[in-house]
C-alpha positions as CSV (number, residue, x, y, z in Angstrom):
1,M,-40.0,-35.4,-7.4
2,D,-41.9,-38.2,-8.8
3,T,-40.8,-36.9,-12.3
4,L,-37.0,-37.1,-11.1
5,S,-37.1,-40.8,-9.7
6,A,-38.7,-41.9,-13.4
7,I,-35.5,-40.0,-15.1
8,L,-33.7,-42.0,-12.4
9,S,-35.1,-45.0,-13.0
10,V,-35.2,-45.2,-17.3
11,A,-31.5,-43.6,-16.9
12,V,-30.2,-46.6,-15.1
13,K,-32.1,-49.3,-16.1
14,L,-31.7,-48.3,-19.8
15,P,-28.1,-48.9,-20.1
16,S,-29.2,-52.7,-19.5
17,I,-31.7,-52.3,-21.8
18,V,-30.0,-51.4,-25.0
19,V,-26.3,-53.8,-25.0
20,L,-29.2,-56.9,-24.5
21,V,-31.3,-54.6,-27.6
22,I,-28.4,-54.4,-29.6
23,G,-27.1,-57.8,-28.2
24,L,-30.3,-59.6,-29.8
25,V,-29.8,-57.3,-32.9
26,L,-26.2,-58.1,-32.9
27,A,-27.3,-62.1,-32.1
28,T,-29.3,-62.1,-35.4
29,V,-27.5,-60.0,-38.4
30,R,-24.5,-62.6,-36.9
31,R,-26.1,-65.5,-37.4
32,D,-23.7,-67.2,-40.3
33,R,-21.1,-67.3,-36.9
34,L,-22.0,-69.2,-35.0
35,P,-24.1,-72.3,-34.9
36,R,-27.5,-73.1,-34.7
37,S,-28.0,-74.6,-31.4
38,A,-25.5,-71.8,-29.9
39,R,-27.9,-69.4,-32.0
40,V,-30.8,-70.5,-30.8
41,L,-29.7,-70.6,-27.2
42,L,-27.8,-66.8,-27.6
43,R,-31.6,-65.5,-28.3
44,A,-33.2,-67.4,-25.8
45,G,-30.8,-65.9,-23.3
46,V,-31.2,-62.3,-24.4
47,V,-35.6,-62.8,-24.6
48,V,-35.2,-63.6,-20.6
49,L,-32.8,-61.3,-20.0
50,L,-34.6,-58.6,-22.2
51,V,-37.8,-59.1,-20.0
52,V,-36.8,-59.0,-17.1
53,A,-35.1,-55.7,-17.5
54,L,-38.6,-54.2,-19.0
55,A,-40.4,-56.1,-16.3
56,A,-37.9,-54.2,-13.8
57,L,-38.2,-50.8,-15.3
58,A,-42.0,-51.6,-15.2
59,W,-42.5,-52.3,-12.2
60,S,-39.8,-49.0,-11.0
61,L,-42.2,-46.9,-12.8
62,I,-45.6,-47.8,-11.2
63,S,-44.4,-48.3,-7.7
64,I,-42.6,-45.0,-7.5
65,N,-46.9,-43.7,-8.0
66,L,-48.0,-46.3,-5.7
67,P,-48.3,-44.6,-2.1
68,T,-50.3,-41.5,-4.2
69,S,-53.2,-43.4,-6.0
70,D,-57.0,-44.1,-4.4
71,W,-55.6,-48.3,-5.0
72,I,-53.7,-48.7,-2.3
73,R,-55.2,-46.8,-0.7
74,E,-58.7,-49.0,-0.2
75,G,-56.7,-52.1,1.0
76,G,-54.8,-52.2,-1.5
77,Y,-51.6,-53.6,0.7
78,Q,-52.1,-56.5,0.2
79,R,-52.0,-56.4,-3.7
80,I,-49.2,-54.6,-4.1
81,S,-47.5,-57.5,-1.5
82,M,-48.6,-59.9,-4.1
83,L,-47.2,-58.0,-7.0
84,A,-44.4,-57.8,-5.3
85,L,-43.8,-61.5,-4.6
86,L,-44.8,-61.9,-8.1
87,F,-42.1,-59.1,-9.6
88,D,-39.3,-60.5,-6.6
89,G,-40.0,-64.3,-8.7
90,L,-39.6,-63.0,-11.6
91,I,-36.6,-61.6,-11.3
92,S,-35.5,-65.1,-9.2
93,V,-35.8,-66.9,-11.8
94,G,-35.8,-64.6,-14.7
95,Y,-32.2,-63.7,-13.5
96,P,-30.5,-67.5,-13.4
97,L,-32.4,-69.0,-16.8
98,G,-31.0,-65.7,-18.7
99,F,-26.9,-66.3,-18.5
100,G,-27.6,-70.1,-17.4
101,L,-29.0,-69.3,-21.6
102,L,-25.5,-67.6,-22.8
103,I,-23.6,-69.8,-20.8
104,G,-24.9,-72.1,-22.7
105,A,-24.9,-71.0,-25.9
106,V,-21.0,-70.0,-24.9
107,L,-20.5,-74.2,-24.4
108,A,-23.0,-74.9,-27.2
109,G,-21.1,-72.6,-29.8
110,R,-17.3,-74.7,-28.8
111,R,-15.6,-76.8,-30.7
112,S,-14.8,-80.5,-28.3
113,A,-10.9,-81.0,-27.6
114,S,-11.1,-83.9,-29.4
115,D,-11.8,-82.1,-32.7
116,P,-8.9,-82.1,-34.8
117,G,-9.4,-79.0,-36.6
118,C,-9.5,-77.1,-32.9
119,Q,-6.0,-76.6,-32.4
120,E,-6.1,-75.1,-35.4
121,A,-8.2,-72.7,-35.2
122,W,-6.9,-72.1,-31.2
123,L,-3.2,-71.8,-33.5
124,G,-3.7,-70.7,-36.9
125,S,-1.9,-70.9,-39.2
126,G,1.0,-68.0,-38.1
127,S,0.7,-68.0,-34.9
128,S,3.2,-68.0,-32.5
129,A,2.8,-70.7,-30.8
130,G,3.1,-72.9,-34.0
131,S,6.6,-71.2,-34.9
132,V,7.8,-71.7,-30.6
133,S,7.1,-75.7,-31.6
134,E,8.6,-75.4,-34.9
135,S,12.0,-73.6,-34.0
136,R,12.0,-76.4,-31.2
137,R,11.6,-79.2,-33.9
138,V,14.1,-76.7,-36.1
139,A,16.5,-76.7,-33.2
140,S,16.8,-80.2,-32.0
141,R,17.6,-81.5,-35.4
142,Q,20.6,-79.5,-35.8
143,P,23.5,-80.4,-35.4
144,S,25.7,-78.6,-31.8
145,A,28.5,-77.8,-32.9
């Protein structure tokens, strides 16, 4: 039963870890596409979330064997309670911190609305929004027949 629990624990947490590792690799490889501040916040957020995910995996693998170990028989209930409290603190701080850094990366990578290049970046040279405004200008210039 312990082996099945360990396999299930790894299987449940593995997709999150894989996504975070891929995110870290992409943030490193495609660094030319982001401003420096957004890149730093993105890497920091992914690293924090990866540490939390790996700690969650480690805790779930350790906690499977705790009830059968000699450690719990020798007054280890207080130790386990303390470890669980520390892990809960790590989770409670780690996830909001990691997601906050990712949100900061998104906002740091945006141009301000007052930037004249910002509207061009959204509309592009051949976008449909630009052609609609151009067609309105052309339609207003044409005399009605």
